[in-house]
C-alpha positions, 0 to 999 in steps of 0.5 A, a space after each residue: 583920358 581926359 588930361 592925358 596926364 598919369 595918375 596915382 589910382 587913388 586920384 583916378 576913377 574907372 569909366 565902363 560902357 554899357 550897353 543899352 536898350 536906348 544906347 550906350 552909356 558910360 558908367 563910374 565903376 566906383 570898385 574897379 571890378 566891373 567887366 569889360 573894357 575900362 578907361 580911368 579918368 581922373 576925379 576931376 569936372 575939368 578932366 570930364 570936360 576935355 575928354 568930352 571935348 576929344 570925344 576920348 570916351 567913344 576912342 578909349 571904350 572901342 564905341 560909338 557916341 555915349 551918353 556922360 551924364 551920369 559920370 557927370 552926375 556922379 562927379 559933381 557930387 563926388 566934388 561937392 562932397 555928398 555923402 549921400 551921392 557917393 554909393 557908385 564911388 567907392 574906393 578900394 584899395 589895391 594892396 599894390 601900392 601899400 607900401 609904396 612902390 607898384 611892383 613890389 611883393 612886400 605887404 
């Protein structure tokens, strides 16, 4: 979304929209299982900055202005390698990439 480049699912994080009383909030969906429309972003602060500068979050999530502070905080914690801050971003192997071919049925 930010750099407009494709990547492996393991290199990307999913961002979803959470409606709140004070406005809409963009959050990381570490397990990629939250309901609703999502957008994929590289797990990189530079990619996040590009997405914020281009105002890509409201377009991708089909929403108005969004607060992306929690996304930034979670990505910074992930980049810094703080294990205590990682519960919001958890790796989940889909099984589709098990043999390197996303459309393969062999496991």
